[in-house]
C-alpha positions as CSV (number, residue, x, y, z in Angstrom):
1,M,-60.1,89.9,-8.2
2,A,-59.2,86.3,-7.6
3,D,-60.2,84.5,-4.4
4,Y,-57.2,82.9,-2.6
5,R,-57.5,80.5,0.2
6,I,-54.9,79.0,2.4
7,A,-55.1,75.3,2.5
8,P,-54.8,73.7,6.0
9,I,-51.5,72.0,6.8
10,D,-51.9,68.4,7.9
11,R,-48.3,67.7,8.6
12,L,-48.2,69.6,11.9
13,G,-49.2,66.5,13.8
14,Q,-46.1,64.7,12.4
15,V,-43.5,67.1,14.0
16,E,-41.5,65.4,16.8
17,Q,-41.4,67.2,20.1
18,V,-38.0,67.9,21.4
19,Q,-37.3,68.0,25.1
20,P,-36.1,71.4,26.2
21,V,-32.6,71.5,27.7
22,H,-32.3,73.6,30.8
23,R,-29.5,76.1,30.8
24,R,-27.7,74.4,33.7
25,E,-27.6,71.1,31.8
26,A,-26.4,72.8,28.6
27,G,-23.7,74.6,30.5
28,S,-22.6,71.4,32.1
29,Q,-22.5,69.6,28.8
30,F,-20.5,72.4,27.2
31,G,-18.1,72.5,30.2
32,T,-17.5,68.7,30.0
33,M,-16.9,68.9,26.3
34,L,-14.5,71.9,26.7
35,Q,-12.6,70.1,29.4
36,R,-12.2,67.0,27.3
37,E,-10.8,69.1,24.4
38,I,-8.4,70.9,26.7
39,E,-7.1,67.6,28.1
40,S,-6.7,66.0,24.7
41,A,-4.7,69.1,23.5
42,A,-2.6,69.3,26.7
43,P,0.1,66.8,25.7
44,Q,1.0,68.8,22.6
45,Q,1.0,72.1,24.5
46,Q,2.8,71.1,27.7
47,E,5.9,69.3,26.8
48,S,7.8,67.9,29.7
49,F,11.5,68.8,29.5
50,S,14.0,66.6,31.3
51,V,17.8,66.6,31.2
52,A,20.2,63.7,31.7
53,F,24.0,63.6,31.9
54,S,26.0,61.5,29.5
55,K,28.6,59.2,31.1
56,H,31.3,61.6,29.8
57,A,29.5,64.7,31.2
58,M,29.0,63.1,34.6
59,A,32.7,62.1,34.8
60,R,33.7,65.6,33.8
61,A,31.4,67.1,36.4
62,E,33.0,64.9,39.1
63,E,36.5,65.7,37.9
64,R,35.8,69.4,37.9
65,G,34.0,69.5,41.2
66,I,30.6,70.5,39.7
67,E,27.9,69.4,42.1
68,V,24.8,68.0,40.3
69,T,21.9,69.1,42.5
70,P,18.1,69.1,42.0
71,T,18.3,72.9,41.7
72,L,20.9,72.6,38.9
73,M,18.8,70.0,37.1
74,G,15.8,72.3,37.2
75,Q,17.9,75.1,35.8
76,L,19.1,72.9,33.0
77,A,15.6,71.7,32.2
78,S,14.4,75.3,32.1
79,S,17.3,76.1,29.7
80,V,16.3,73.2,27.5
81,E,12.7,74.3,27.4
82,R,13.5,78.0,26.6
83,A,16.1,77.0,23.9
84,S,13.7,74.4,22.4
85,A,11.0,77.1,22.0
86,K,13.5,79.1,19.9
87,G,14.4,76.1,17.8
88,A,17.9,75.5,19.1
89,T,19.4,72.0,18.9
90,N,22.8,72.3,20.7
91,I,23.2,75.0,23.4
92,L,25.7,76.3,25.9
93,A,23.9,76.8,29.2
94,F,26.1,78.7,31.6
95,D,26.5,80.9,34.6
96,A,29.6,82.6,36.1
97,T,31.1,79.4,37.5
98,R,30.2,76.6,35.1
99,A,29.0,75.7,31.6
100,F,27.2,72.8,30.0
101,I,26.9,71.8,26.4
102,I,23.4,70.3,25.9
103,N,21.8,68.5,23.0
104,I,18.2,69.6,23.0
105,P,16.5,66.8,21.0
106,H,17.9,64.2,23.4
107,G,17.9,66.3,26.5
108,R,21.4,65.2,27.2
109,V,24.3,67.2,28.8
110,I,27.3,66.3,26.5
111,T,30.0,68.0,28.6
112,T,30.6,70.3,31.5
113,M,33.3,73.0,32.2
114,S,34.4,74.9,35.2
115,Q,35.1,78.6,35.3
116,E,38.8,78.2,34.7
117,E,38.2,76.0,31.6
118,M,35.6,78.4,30.2
119,Q,38.2,81.2,30.0
120,E,40.5,79.0,27.8
121,N,37.8,77.5,25.5
122,I,36.1,78.4,22.3
123,F,32.6,76.9,22.1
124,T,31.7,75.3,18.7
125,N,28.9,73.4,17.2
126,I,26.2,75.2,19.3
127,D,23.3,77.2,17.9
128,G,22.3,78.9,21.1
129,A,23.4,80.1,24.5
130,V,21.2,80.3,27.7
131,L,22.2,82.0,30.9
132,L,21.2,79.7,33.8
133,K,18.6,81.2,36.1
């Protein structure tokens, strides 16, 4: 049988020593990196929806006695958000007493109608309807 010998490895002295990272520090670094990623992704995930009235829509609201309150503006913004999520571009947002035609990409109320006017009208050029909540 042949005689085999293992030669000594001289390179062991050349290996760099790495400082150990404690679990608490590693967790903190991970948490910081995760938070940074969440914050950088947040603008794409959380779009802010706002609504404005065109001059025409504001004049119509005044003529028809439709009071534009912060509550109404919140309801309209919520309608725009929900309709946008479904891909709508022009919606009818309504309740029992009033209706609003809203252009979603511009976040603009185009016109308003009172309850009496809703009974007489046909709504065209809309691709969605949202019940105001």
